[in-house]
Z-matrix of the N, CA and C atoms (Angstrom, degrees):
N
C 1 1.466
C 2 1.498 1 110.91
N 3 1.321 2 115.51 1 -46.72
C 4 1.487 3 117.54 2 179.67
C 5 1.514 4 111.52 3 -62.58
N 6 1.329 5 118.28 4 -36.15
C 7 1.450 6 120.21 5 179.21
C 8 1.517 7 111.18 6 -64.68
N 9 1.321 8 116.24 7 -38.08
C 10 1.460 9 118.84 8 -179.46
C 11 1.507 10 112.11 9 -69.53
N 12 1.320 11 117.56 10 -30.91
C 13 1.468 12 121.28 11 178.53
C 14 1.515 13 110.63 12 -80.62
N 15 1.357 14 119.25 13 -35.90
C 16 1.463 15 122.83 14 -175.18
C 17 1.514 16 111.43 15 -67.07
N 18 1.291 17 118.48 16 -36.50
C 19 1.464 18 120.15 17 -177.47
C 20 1.514 19 112.21 18 -63.05
N 21 1.347 20 120.27 19 -48.09
C 22 1.476 21 118.42 20 177.82
C 23 1.519 22 112.14 21 -64.70
N 24 1.317 23 117.62 22 -34.38
C 25 1.468 24 119.50 23 -179.73
C 26 1.505 25 110.25 24 -65.12
N 27 1.315 26 118.97 25 -42.75
C 28 1.480 27 121.91 26 179.48
C 29 1.517 28 109.62 27 -63.71
N 30 1.310 29 116.54 28 -41.17
C 31 1.463 30 119.16 29 179.38
C 32 1.506 31 111.21 30 -65.25
N 33 1.331 32 118.44 31 -38.59
C 34 1.463 33 122.16 32 179.07
C 35 1.496 34 111.38 33 -66.19
N 36 1.333 35 118.55 34 -40.72
C 37 1.464 36 121.69 35 179.83
C 38 1.541 37 110.74 36 -66.49
N 39 1.301 38 117.42 37 -37.15
C 40 1.471 39 119.86 38 178.61
C 41 1.507 40 111.17 39 -66.42
N 42 1.327 41 115.32 40 -33.26
C 43 1.459 42 118.03 41 -179.59
C 44 1.503 43 111.85 42 -75.37
N 45 1.324 44 116.86 43 -33.84
C 46 1.464 45 120.27 44 -178.86
C 47 1.517 46 111.38 45 -79.64
N 48 1.355 47 120.41 46 -30.87
C 49 1.471 48 122.59 47 -176.02
C 50 1.530 49 110.37 48 -63.79
N 51 1.324 50 116.66 49 138.33
C 52 1.476 51 120.04 50 -179.85
C 53 1.528 52 110.97 51 -67.60
N 54 1.310 53 115.09 52 146.06
C 55 1.474 54 120.67 53 179.64
C 56 1.523 55 109.85 54 -71.77
N 57 1.335 56 116.56 55 140.11
C 58 1.464 57 121.96 56 178.89
C 59 1.533 58 108.63 57 -82.92
N 60 1.324 59 118.20 58 122.06
C 61 1.477 60 119.61 59 -178.17
C 62 1.531 61 110.62 60 -68.58
N 63 1.336 62 115.84 61 140.78
C 64 1.465 63 121.33 62 177.64
C 65 1.530 64 110.02 63 -90.71
N 66 1.331 65 115.70 64 144.28
C 67 1.466 66 120.24 65 -179.20
C 68 1.522 67 109.79 66 -69.41
N 69 1.334 68 117.93 67 135.57
C 70 1.470 69 120.34 68 179.71
C 71 1.524 70 110.70 69 -67.45
N 72 1.311 71 116.29 70 148.77
C 73 1.473 72 122.00 71 178.63
C 74 1.528 73 109.54 72 -77.30
N 75 1.347 74 117.78 73 122.43
C 76 1.471 75 118.42 74 -177.68
C 77 1.531 76 110.51 75 -67.47
N 78 1.310 77 115.07 76 139.42
C 79 1.465 78 120.89 77 177.50
C 80 1.520 79 108.87 78 -95.70
N 81 1.305 80 115.30 79 131.47
C 82 1.462 81 121.34 80 -179.05
C 83 1.524 82 108.34 81 -94.70
N 84 1.313 83 115.51 82 116.39
C 85 1.463 84 119.55 83 179.15
C 86 1.529 85 109.21 84 -79.30
N 87 1.321 86 117.47 85 139.62
C 88 1.466 87 119.01 86 -179.83
C 89 1.520 88 110.95 87 -64.97
N 90 1.327 89 114.56 88 145.80
C 91 1.463 90 118.91 89 179.54
C 92 1.512 91 109.06 90 -65.83
N 93 1.325 92 116.90 91 142.99
C 94 1.457 93 119.37 92 -178.86
C 95 1.523 94 111.05 93 -61.74
N 96 1.324 95 115.71 94 142.59
C 97 1.462 96 121.64 95 -178.31
C 98 1.515 97 109.52 96 -73.59
N 99 1.317 98 115.81 97 136.64
C 100 1.464 99 121.26 98 176.75
C 101 1.520 100 108.33 99 -121.22
N 102 1.285 101 115.55 100 131.91
C 103 1.463 102 122.19 101 174.96
C 104 1.522 103 107.56 102 -125.81
N 105 1.323 104 115.81 103 133.02
C 106 1.458 105 119.26 104 -178.87
C 107 1.521 106 109.32 105 -153.06
N 108 1.310 107 114.57 106 154.22
C 109 1.467 108 120.35 107 178.91
C 110 1.516 109 108.19 108 -159.97
N 111 1.333 110 117.27 109 138.42
C 112 1.464 111 120.15 110 176.75
C 113 1.528 112 110.61 111 -81.65
N 114 1.315 113 114.27 112 150.73
C 115 1.464 114 122.27 113 174.47
C 116 1.525 115 106.84 114 -123.84
N 117 1.332 116 116.68 115 122.07
C 118 1.463 117 122.00 116 -176.55
C 119 1.521 118 110.09 117 -112.04
N 120 1.337 119 116.54 118 128.29
C 121 1.460 120 122.30 119 173.24
C 122 1.523 121 108.17 120 -127.21
N 123 1.342 122 115.89 121 141.55
C 124 1.464 123 122.17 122 179.38
C 125 1.525 124 108.06 123 -125.11
N 126 1.345 125 115.90 124 125.61
C 127 1.458 126 121.25 125 -176.63
C 128 1.523 127 110.04 126 -129.40
N 129 1.351 128 118.97 127 122.44
C 130 1.468 129 124.64 128 -6.58
C 131 1.509 130 110.45 129 -77.34
N 132 1.311 131 115.77 130 148.76
C 133 1.455 132 119.29 131 176.75
C 134 1.530 133 108.46 132 -76.49
N 135 1.321 134 116.44 133 131.20
C 136 1.457 135 120.68 134 -176.52
C 137 1.517 136 112.43 135 87.65
N 138 1.352 137 117.88 136 28.36
C 139 1.462 138 120.88 137 -179.66
C 140 1.521 139 110.66 138 -61.09
N 141 1.333 140 116.12 139 142.49
C 142 1.452 141 122.54 140 -176.71
C 143 1.525 142 110.57 141 -97.19
N 144 1.330 143 117.76 142 164.56
C 145 1.463 144 119.76 143 176.13
C 146 1.523 145 111.42 144 -56.49
N 147 1.350 146 114.85 145 136.05
C 148 1.454 147 121.05 146 -175.95
C 149 1.518 148 113.76 147 89.34
N 150 1.326 149 117.81 148 -8.01
C 151 1.464 150 121.74 149 -178.22
C 152 1.527 151 109.62 150 -101.12
N 153 1.325 152 115.82 151 144.95
C 154 1.461 153 120.71 152 179.95
C 155 1.522 154 109.81 153 -85.78
N 156 1.324 155 115.45 154 140.53
C 157 1.456 156 121.56 155 -177.36
C 158 1.521 157 108.91 156 -133.95
N 159 1.332 158 115.94 157 148.91
C 160 1.465 159 122.03 158 178.25
C 161 1.520 160 109.05 159 -124.18
N 162 1.338 161 115.35 160 124.55
C 163 1.466 162 122.14 161 177.27
C 164 1.529 163 108.20 162 -106.77
N 165 1.324 164 116.40 163 131.53
C 166 1.461 165 121.70 164 179.75
C 167 1.522 166 109.45 165 -121.97
N 168 1.335 167 115.43 166 127.24
C 169 1.462 168 121.64 167 178.74
C 170 1.524 169 107.85 168 -116.37
N 171 1.325 170 117.54 169 120.01
C 172 1.460 171 122.64 170 174.31
C 173 1.529 172 108.55 171 -116.28
N 174 1.328 173 115.39 172 148.98
C 175 1.465 174 121.12 173 -179.83
C 176 1.519 175 107.79 174 -109.22
N 177 1.306 176 115.89 175 112.08
C 178 1.456 177 121.35 176 178.67
C 179 1.524 178 109.82 177 -101.02
N 180 1.336 179 116.69 178 152.33
C 181 1.459 180 120.29 179 177.15
C 182 1.509 181 112.01 180 144.60
N 183 1.317 182 115.06 181 -162.50
C 184 1.461 183 121.48 182 179.71
C 185 1.527 184 108.68 183 -146.91
N 186 1.349 185 115.73 184 152.69
C 187 1.453 186 121.08 185 -179.09
C 188 1.514 187 111.01 186 106.31
N 189 1.315 188 115.95 187 -172.96
C 190 1.460 189 122.59 188 -174.93
C 191 1.514 190 110.21 189 -109.63
N 192 1.341 191 115.38 190 136.14
C 193 1.451 192 122.74 191 173.50
C 194 1.521 193 108.59 192 -114.14
N 195 1.306 194 116.69 193 134.13
C 196 1.450 195 122.18 194 -179.58
C 197 1.532 196 109.22 195 -107.07
N 198 1.336 197 114.91 196 126.49
C 199 1.467 198 121.28 197 179.68
C 200 1.541 199 110.39 198 54.23
N 201 1.301 200 114.68 199 57.39
C 202 1.460 201 119.52 200 -178.72
C 203 1.529 202 110.43 201 -73.91
N 204 1.318 203 115.80 202 143.97
C 205 1.471 204 122.01 203 178.69
C 206 1.526 205 109.22 204 -139.25
N 207 1.332 206 114.91 205 139.00
C 208 1.463 207 122.12 206 175.51
C 209 1.528 208 107.81 207 -114.62
N 210 1.334 209 116.07 208 126.16
C 211 1.468 210 121.98 209 177.14
C 212 1.520 211 108.10 210 -118.08
N 213 1.330 212 115.17 211 120.63
C 214 1.469 213 121.18 212 179.12
C 215 1.520 214 108.68 213 -111.10
N 216 1.336 215 116.87 214 132.74
C 217 1.457 216 121.98 215 176.75
C 218 1.522 217 109.34 216 -131.39
N 219 1.328 218 115.45 217 152.31
C 220 1.457 219 121.86 218 177.20
C 221 1.517 220 108.85 219 -143.87
N 222 1.328 221 116.57 220 154.05
C 223 1.462 222 120.95 221 178.95
C 224 1.523 223 112.00 222 -93.72
N 225 1.325 224 118.09 223 -0.94
C 226 1.464 225 122.36 224 177.35
C 227 1.527 226 108.37 225 -111.81
N 228 1.332 227 116.97 226 124.83
C 229 1.463 228 120.23 227 179.90
C 230 1.527 229 110.26 228 -60.92
N 231 1.343 230 115.00 229 138.30
C 232 1.457 231 121.64 230 178.42
C 233 1.524 232 109.60 231 -112.22
N 234 1.308 233 116.24 232 133.47
C 235 1.460 234 122.34 233 173.82
C 236 1.528 235 109.20 234 -100.97
N 237 1.349 236 115.20 235 152.10
C 238 1.471 237 121.36 236 179.02
C 239 1.532 238 110.55 237 54.26
N 240 1.328 239 116.08 238 50.83
C 241 1.463 240 120.35 239 -176.37
C 242 1.522 241 110.28 240 -76.85
N 243 1.325 242 115.70 241 134.71
C 244 1.460 243 122.30 242 171.97
C 245 1.522 244 108.38 243 -129.35
N 246 1.336 245 116.43 244 148.29
C 247 1.464 246 120.54 245 179.90
C 248 1.516 247 108.92 246 -145.07
N 249 1.322 248 116.06 247 140.10
C 250 1.461 249 122.35 248 179.52
C 251 1.522 250 108.42 249 -137.40
N 252 1.348 251 115.47 250 129.12
C 253 1.460 252 121.52 251 178.40
C 254 1.512 253 110.12 252 -111.42
N 255 1.320 254 116.53 253 140.64
C 256 1.466 255 122.37 254 178.53
C 257 1.525 256 108.38 255 -128.89
N 258 1.371 257 117.38 256 95.89
C 259 1.468 258 129.04 257 -2.38
C 260 1.523 259 110.29 258 -90.32
N 261 1.352 260 116.08 259 176.24
C 262 1.448 261 120.46 260 172.43
C 263 1.514 262 113.71 261 119.43
N 264 1.326 263 115.28 262 -177.62
C 265 1.461 264 123.57 263 -179.06
C 266 1.520 265 109.01 264 -129.58
N 267 1.355 266 115.35 265 155.53
C 268 1.460 267 120.72 266 -174.80
C 269 1.521 268 110.64 267 -131.05
N 270 1.313 269 115.59 268 151.57
C 271 1.460 270 123.27 269 168.06
C 272 1.524 271 107.07 270 -119.65
N 273 1.346 272 116.55 271 139.52
C 274 1.456 273 120.36 272 -171.58
C 275 1.520 274 110.90 273 -123.59
N 276 1.343 275 114.69 274 155.12
C 277 1.461 276 123.95 275 171.19
C 278 1.531 277 106.02 276 -151.01
N 279 1.343 278 118.53 277 171.25
C 280 1.465 279 119.02 278 -175.50
C 281 1.522 280 114.54 279 -57.58
N 282 1.342 281 119.33 280 -28.33
C 283 1.458 282 120.40 281 -177.44
C 284 1.519 283 114.65 282 -123.64
N 285 1.334 284 118.80 283 -6.24
C 286 1.462 285 121.18 284 -175.93
C 287 1.519 286 110.06 285 -138.48
N 288 1.335 287 115.85 286 135.17
C 289 1.465 288 122.44 287 174.67
C 290 1.527 289 106.87 288 -129.25
N 291 1.348 290 116.36 289 127.21
C 292 1.460 291 121.80 290 179.48
C 293 1.524 292 108.25 291 -119.86
N 294 1.338 293 115.80 292 126.14
C 295 1.471 294 121.47 293 -179.12
C 296 1.525 295 109.13 294 -124.98
N 297 1.341 296 115.80 295 125.82
C 298 1.462 297 121.73 296 175.17
C 299 1.521 298 108.23 297 -97.41
N 300 1.350 299 115.17 298 119.17
C 301 1.465 300 120.67 299 -175.51
C 302 1.521 301 112.82 300 -101.09
N 303 1.332 302 118.17 301 -8.22
C 304 1.467 303 120.31 302 179.60
C 305 1.519 304 111.14 303 76.67
N 306 1.345 305 115.51 304 -152.07
C 307 1.469 306 121.44 305 -179.75
C 308 1.523 307 109.59 306 -85.51
N 309 1.323 308 115.85 307 132.77
C 310 1.461 309 121.17 308 -176.92
C 311 1.514 310 110.34 309 -125.61
N 312 1.316 311 115.29 310 146.34
C 313 1.462 312 122.25 311 171.56
C 314 1.517 313 107.01 312 -117.96
N 315 1.304 314 115.29 313 104.06
C 316 1.458 315 120.10 314 -175.24
C 317 1.520 316 110.71 315 -79.29
N 318 1.316 317 115.58 316 142.24
C 319 1.451 318 121.15 317 178.09
C 320 1.508 319 114.52 318 82.06
N 321 1.340 320 119.02 319 -4.73
C 322 1.470 321 120.91 320 -178.72
C 323 1.520 322 112.10 321 -85.41
N 324 1.315 323 116.99 322 -25.28
C 325 1.463 324 120.81 323 -178.77
C 326 1.520 325 108.57 324 -119.28
N 327 1.322 326 116.85 325 155.84
C 328 1.469 327 118.94 326 -178.23
C 329 1.523 328 113.18 327 -61.00
N 330 1.338 329 117.54 328 -37.61
C 331 1.451 330 119.85 329 -177.35
C 332 1.515 331 112.11 330 -94.46
N 333 1.341 332 116.36 331 134.92
C 334 1.459 333 120.51 332 178.31
C 335 1.519 334 109.71 333 -79.99
N 336 1.340 335 117.74 334 150.70
C 337 1.468 336 119.83 335 174.27
C 338 1.525 337 110.19 336 -54.30
N 339 1.339 338 114.67 337 141.25
C 340 1.458 339 119.05 338 -171.09
C 341 1.522 340 110.68 339 -141.34
N 342 1.342 341 114.62 340 144.52
C 343 1.463 342 122.29 341 173.01
C 344 1.526 343 107.27 342 -128.07
N 345 1.331 344 116.74 343 128.50
C 346 1.461 345 122.07 344 -179.53
C 347 1.523 346 108.99 345 -117.64
N 348 1.318 347 116.25 346 124.29
C 349 1.466 348 122.89 347 -177.30
C 350 1.525 349 107.93 348 -122.49
N 351 1.316 350 116.32 349 131.41
C 352 1.464 351 120.42 350 -178.71
C 353 1.522 352 109.25 351 -134.29
N 354 1.313 353 116.28 352 144.02
C 355 1.458 354 121.44 353 178.40
C 356 1.516 355 110.59 354 -173.39
N 357 1.325 356 114.88 355 168.07
C 358 1.460 357 121.00 356 178.76
C 359 1.529 358 108.93 357 -105.50
N 360 1.332 359 116.32 358 128.86
C 361 1.458 360 119.99 359 -179.76
C 362 1.520 361 109.00 360 -65.56
N 363 1.300 362 115.53 361 125.78
C 364 1.461 363 121.07 362 -175.31
C 365 1.526 364 110.89 363 -64.71
N 366 1.338 365 118.22 364 129.91
C 367 1.467 366 120.04 365 177.04
C 368 1.524 367 110.88 366 -63.06
N 369 1.319 368 114.14 367 154.53
C 370 1.458 369 119.90 368 178.43
C 371 1.503 370 114.17 369 107.39
N 372 1.338 371 117.31 370 -4.29
C 373 1.463 372 118.37 371 177.53
C 374 1.527 373 108.75 372 -65.99
N 375 1.326 374 118.74 373 131.69
C 376 1.465 375 120.40 374 -175.56
C 377 1.519 376 111.59 375 -69.81
N 378 1.331 377 117.40 376 144.60
C 379 1.470 378 119.85 377 175.27
C 380 1.524 379 110.40 378 -59.76
N 381 1.314 380 115.51 379 141.85
C 382 1.454 381 120.72 380 -178.37
C 383 1.513 382 114.08 381 89.50
N 384 1.345 383 117.76 382 -4.63
C 385 1.467 384 120.17 383 178.24
C 386 1.526 385 109.94 384 -72.42
N 387 1.328 386 115.52 385 147.91
C 388 1.465 387 121.59 386 179.10
C 389 1.524 388 108.85 387 -93.20
N 390 1.323 389 116.73 388 124.85
C 391 1.463 390 122.51 389 174.22
C 392 1.529 391 106.88 390 -98.62
N 393 1.332 392 116.24 391 114.52
C 394 1.459 393 121.26 392 -177.66
C 395 1.522 394 108.91 393 -119.30
N 396 1.318 395 116.90 394 122.30
C 397 1.460 396 123.78 395 178.41
C 398 1.527 397 108.97 396 -108.86
N 399 1.344 398 115.64 397 138.56
C 400 1.463 399 119.74 398 -173.02
C 401 1.525 400 109.63 399 -143.59
N 402 1.324 401 116.72 400 132.62
C 403 1.466 402 122.90 401 177.22
C 404 1.525 403 108.89 402 -121.95
N 405 1.353 404 116.27 403 128.36
C 406 1.458 405 122.32 404 -178.16
C 407 1.518 406 109.73 405 -123.61
N 408 1.330 407 116.90 406 132.46
C 409 1.470 408 122.12 407 178.48
C 410 1.529 409 108.10 408 -113.38
N 411 1.334 410 115.90 409 126.00
C 412 1.459 411 121.65 410 176.54
C 413 1.527 412 109.33 411 -126.92
N 414 1.332 413 115.83 412 160.40
C 415 1.464 414 122.43 413 177.69
C 416 1.519 415 107.50 414 -164.27
N 417 1.324 416 116.21 415 -179.60
C 418 1.464 417 119.66 416 175.47
C 419 1.524 418 109.60 417 -60.94
N 420 1.314 419 116.61 418 -38.35
C 421 1.460 420 120.31 419 -178.98
C 422 1.527 421 112.35 420 -68.09
N 423 1.321 422 117.48 421 -26.59
C 424 1.459 423 119.61 422 -177.50
C 425 1.525 424 111.97 423 -70.07
N 426 1.336 425 117.66 424 -9.81
C 427 1.459 426 119.31 425 175.27
C 428 1.526 427 110.81 426 -62.64
N 429 1.330 428 116.64 427 -27.80
C 430 1.467 429 120.59 428 177.68
C 431 1.521 430 111.94 429 -105.81
N 432 1.319 431 117.50 430 -35.30
C 433 1.467 432 120.19 431 -178.52
C 434 1.519 433 112.27 432 -85.52
N 435 1.342 434 117.08 433 -21.86
C 436 1.453 435 119.97 434 -176.74
C 437 1.517 436 111.34 435 91.65
N 438 1.318 437 116.11 436 150.54
C 439 1.461 438 121.12 437 178.30
C 440 1.525 439 109.82 438 -67.71
N 441 1.320 440 115.18 439 147.11
C 442 1.455 441 121.20 440 179.51
C 443 1.529 442 108.63 441 -105.82
N 444 1.348 443 116.65 442 137.22
C 445 1.463 444 121.70 443 -172.34
C 446 1.516 445 109.91 444 -130.41
N 447 1.337 446 115.11 445 142.83
C 448 1.462 447 122.87 446 170.08
C 449 1.521 448 107.64 447 -133.61
N 450 1.330 449 117.33 448 143.76
C 451 1.458 450 119.51 449 -176.91
C 452 1.522 451 110.29 450 -152.66
N 453 1.331 452 115.08 451 161.74
C 454 1.453 453 121.90 452 169.86
C 455 1.528 454 107.54 453 -147.29
N 456 1.315 455 117.00 454 164.36
C 457 1.462 456 120.92 455 -176.78
C 458 1.520 457 109.37 456 -157.08
N 459 1.328 458 115.99 457 155.04
C 460 1.464 459 121.83 458 175.05
C 461 1.519 460 108.57 459 -155.82
N 462 1.328 461 115.44 460 167.37
C 463 1.459 462 122.88 461 -175.30
C 464 1.520 463 108.97 462 -107.83
N 465 1.342 464 116.53 463 129.37
C 466 1.452 465 119.67 464 176.25
C 467 1.523 466 109.25 465 -69.31
N 468 1.331 467 118.31 466 128.78
C 469 1.462 468 119.57 467 -178.21
C 470 1.515 469 111.57 468 -70.72
N 471 1.335 470 115.79 469 152.73
C 472 1.450 471 121.28 470 176.26
C 473 1.512 472 110.73 471 -86.65
N 474 1.337 473 117.81 472 177.24
C 475 1.462 474 120.54 473 179.14
C 476 1.519 475 110.49 474 -66.11
N 477 1.311 476 116.06 475 140.45
C 478 1.454 477 121.16 476 -179.51
C 479 1.517 478 109.71 477 -110.52
N 480 1.329 479 117.62 478 140.71
C 481 1.458 480 123.74 479 178.09
C 482 1.516 481 108.19 480 -125.12
N 483 1.352 482 118.03 481 139.66
C 484 1.462 483 119.07 482 177.05
C 485 1.511 484 110.35 483 -64.95
N 486 1.323 485 117.58 484 141.49
C 487 1.465 486 119.24 485 -179.35
C 488 1.518 487 111.32 486 -63.22
N 489 1.316 488 117.34 487 140.34
C 490 1.455 489 122.24 488 179.25
C 491 1.514 490 109.19 489 -121.56
N 492 1.339 491 115.50 490 147.20
C 493 1.456 492 120.46 491 178.05
C 494 1.524 493 109.29 492 -76.29
N 495 1.319 494 117.80 493 150.61
C 496 1.470 495 119.73 494 176.49
C 497 1.517 496 110.05 495 -65.33
N 498 1.341 497 118.36 496 151.68
C 499 1.465 498 120.48 497 -178.79
C 500 1.512 499 110.88 498 -62.95
N 501 1.319 500 114.21 499 137.93
C 502 1.455 501 120.09 500 -179.59
C 503 1.517 502 109.69 501 -85.97
N 504 1.362 503 117.77 502 142.76
C 505 1.452 504 121.86 503 176.46
C 506 1.515 505 110.49 504 -84.69
N 507 1.303 506 116.26 505 -179.61
C 508 1.460 507 120.67 506 179.51
C 509 1.516 508 109.78 507 -69.44
N 510 1.344 509 119.23 508 156.89
C 511 1.467 510 121.24 509 179.52
C 512 1.508 511 112.29 510 -56.38
N 513 1.325 512 116.60 511 -36.57
C 514 1.452 513 118.01 512 -179.83
C 515 1.515 514 111.28 513 -64.87
N 516 1.336 515 116.29 514 -40.59
C 517 1.451 516 119.05 515 -179.56
C 518 1.516 517 110.94 516 -67.63
N 519 1.366 518 117.11 517 -37.73
C 520 1.451 519 120.14 518 179.67
C 521 1.513 520 110.53 519 -64.98
N 522 1.353 521 116.96 520 -38.26
C 523 1.455 522 120.03 521 -178.37
C 524 1.505 523 112.36 522 -76.37
N 525 1.320 524 118.14 523 -8.32
C 526 1.443 525 120.41 524 179.96
C 527 1.504 526 113.40 525 98.52
N 528 1.360 527 117.78 526 3.18
C 529 1.453 528 122.02 527 179.36
C 530 1.508 529 108.25 528 -97.14
N 531 1.319 530 119.47 529 132.75
C 532 1.476 531 119.76 530 -179.78
C 533 1.510 532 110.91 531 -57.83
N 534 1.354 533 115.26 532 143.70
C 535 1.461 534 121.28 533 -177.20
C 536 1.500 535 112.26 534 -85.31
N 537 1.340 536 119.33 535 13.57
C 538 1.458 537 121.79 536 -177.50
C 539 1.513 538 113.09 537 -90.18
N 540 1.330 539 117.73 538 -0.11
C 541 1.451 540 121.07 539 179.88
C 542 1.497 541 112.83 540 89.56
N 543 1.315 542 121.31 541 5.77
C 544 1.446 543 123.75 542 179.23
C 545 1.514 544 109.78 543 -65.91
N 546 1.336 545 116.76 544 145.90
C 547 1.458 546 121.11 545 -178.25
C 548 1.513 547 111.87 546 -91.50
N 549 1.336 548 117.46 547 1.23
C 550 1.449 549 118.69 548 179.09
C 551 1.517 550 110.27 549 -71.69
N 552 1.323 551 114.57 550 137.37
C 553 1.444 552 119.62 551 178.14
C 554 1.513 553 109.55 552 -98.02
N 555 1.301 554 117.76 553 151.64
C 556 1.458 555 120.20 554 174.48
C 557 1.517 556 110.87 555 -60.85
N 558 1.326 557 116.41 556 157.50
C 559 1.456 558 120.79 557 -176.06
C 560 1.517 559 112.00 558 -60.03
N 561 1.359 560 116.42 559 -41.45
C 562 1.462 561 119.22 560 -178.32
C 563 1.509 562 110.71 561 -63.49
N 564 1.342 563 117.48 562 -41.58
C 565 1.461 564 120.61 563 -179.82
C 566 1.517 565 109.74 564 -67.29
N 567 1.353 566 118.08 565 -39.25
C 568 1.453 567 121.03 566 -179.27
C 569 1.517 568 110.95 567 -64.14
N 570 1.321 569 117.02 568 -39.63
C 571 1.459 570 119.97 569 179.17
C 572 1.514 571 110.79 570 -63.58
N 573 1.318 572 117.79 571 -42.41
C 574 1.469 573 120.64 572 179.40
C 575 1.513 574 110.83 573 -62.84
N 576 1.348 575 117.98 574 -43.78
C 577 1.456 576 121.37 575 -179.11
C 578 1.515 577 110.90 576 -65.54
N 579 1.342 578 117.12 577 -43.89
C 580 1.452 579 120.37 578 179.62
C 581 1.517 580 111.58 579 -62.90
N 582 1.326 581 116.25 580 -40.59
C 583 1.459 582 119.32 581 178.03
C 584 1.514 583 112.27 582 -63.19
N 585 1.326 584 117.36 583 -42.23
C 586 1.460 585 120.54 584 178.90
C 587 1.515 586 110.82 585 -63.83
N 588 1.346 587 118.07 586 -38.69
C 589 1.467 588 120.87 587 179.43
C 590 1.526 589 111.33 588 -65.54
N 591 1.322 590 116.97 589 -39.71
C 592 1.459 591 120.15 590 179.82
C 593 1.512 592 111.59 591 -65.08
N 594 1.342 593 116.45 592 -41.94
C 595 1.468 594 119.77 593 178.35
C 596 1.514 595 110.83 594 -63.22
N 597 1.352 596 117.28 595 -40.82
C 598 1.468 597 120.25 596 178.93
C 599 1.516 598 111.95 597 -64.09
N 600 1.323 599 119.11 598 -40.16
C 601 1.467 600 122.61 599 179.20
C 602 1.519 601 111.04 600 -64.03
N 603 1.348 602 116.48 601 -41.60
C 604 1.454 603 120.32 602 179.49
C 605 1.512 604 112.14 603 -63.48
N 606 1.309 605 118.41 604 -42.11
C 607 1.460 606 121.97 605 179.66
C 608 1.520 607 110.73 606 -65.97
N 609 1.332 608 116.34 607 -40.17
C 610 1.467 609 119.30 608 179.84
C 611 1.512 610 110.97 609 -64.02
N 612 1.321 611 117.76 610 -39.20
C 613 1.470 612 120.49 611 179.27
C 614 1.518 613 111.62 612 -64.56
N 615 1.333 614 116.29 613 -39.95
C 616 1.468 615 119.44 614 179.28
C 617 1.519 616 111.39 615 -64.99
N 618 1.339 617 116.29 616 -39.67
C 619 1.470 618 118.34 617 179.29
C 620 1.523 619 111.27 618 -64.10
N 621 1.323 620 117.06 619 -40.39
C 622 1.472 621 119.87 620 179.80
C 623 1.519 622 111.60 621 -63.24
N 624 1.316 623 117.03 622 -42.64
C 625 1.455 624 120.09 623 178.76
C 626 1.517 625 111.69 624 -63.01
N 627 1.289 626 117.28 625 -33.03
C 628 1.457 627 120.44 626 -177.66
C 629 1.521 628 111.77 627 -72.00
N 630 1.343 629 118.34 628 -35.31
C 631 1.464 630 122.11 629 -175.84
C 632 1.512 631 112.99 630 -93.27
N 633 1.343 632 122.15 631 -16.35
C 634 1.460 633 122.47 632 -179.71
C 635 1.530 634 110.32 633 -72.07
N 636 1.431 635 118.32 634 139.38
C 637 1.476 636 120.57 635 177.24
C 638 1.514 637 110.21 636 -66.74
N 639 1.302 638 114.90 637 147.23
C 640 1.454 639 119.97 638 -178.30
C 641 1.523 640 109.75 639 -75.16
N 642 1.330 641 120.39 640 132.93
C 643 1.472 642 125.40 641 -179.79
C 644 1.525 643 112.44 642 -93.07
N 645 1.298 644 115.48 643 1.87
C 646 1.463 645 119.27 644 -178.44
C 647 1.534 646 110.10 645 -77.47
N 648 1.350 647 119.70 646 133.31
C 649 1.466 648 124.07 647 178.72
C 650 1.526 649 108.87 648 -101.65
N 651 1.332 650 110.37 649 130.49
C 652 1.467 651 116.47 650 178.98
C 653 1.506 652 109.83 651 -77.98
N 654 1.251 653 120.16 652 133.30
C 655 1.450 654 126.46 653 178.71
C 656 1.499 655 110.15 654 -113.11
N 657 1.364 656 115.25 655 143.14
C 658 1.465 657 117.38 656 178.16
C 659 1.505 658 109.95 657 -64.49
N 660 1.303 659 116.21 658 156.69
C 661 1.429 660 120.13 659 -178.81
C 662 1.509 661 110.74 660 -63.77
N 663 1.275 662 118.48 661 137.64
C 664 1.435 663 124.84 662 178.23
C 665 1.492 664 114.07 663 83.97
N 666 1.390 665 116.57 664 -3.18
C 667 1.459 666 118.64 665 179.17
C 668 1.500 667 108.77 666 -76.32
N 669 1.416 668 113.85 667 145.55
C 670 1.459 669 119.47 668 -179.84
C 671 1.506 670 110.39 669 -84.67
């Protein structure tokens, strides 16, 4: 009897009891998109050994970068290297400069984050060597987007000499006559001289015939 009465009572209490609200499922908003890229300029571009050069790295883009770092490398040793990051701090060496810029918000301020590196190219670089400058930007976000790189390169010129004319030979050699003092004439010259002599002899003979008195005796008609 009690079992038959207890079942309807339990069902009635469940129907009267207020429903327990369920906690809403939190929605995860996608992380804001960040786009960034370094821009590298070298002034003067094509600097020679012994000349001072300034490399400037700016980070363009939009969004937030966490623990941003700029790494600059070059294949030409730099003397008296200086580096300044805005914002951040840098460590320098003759071929590598590393600057930690911290957390950045790109596009929020008028000026883009900037790193300025200056130094003098060490003398002694061989002519024809390739000078390659490279700037790499990394951050926590670059683990998924990948590091961004900018670079430039140029070739150190070799020594230049003014063009010179080839050495000239002696006048006799240029004219085709051996420079040994031989009196033999080249065949072409001999033919020209021989031809001129023959023409002169022929003209002289004609003149003589024209001026010599005629030795022919006129005979009367019918004479034997």
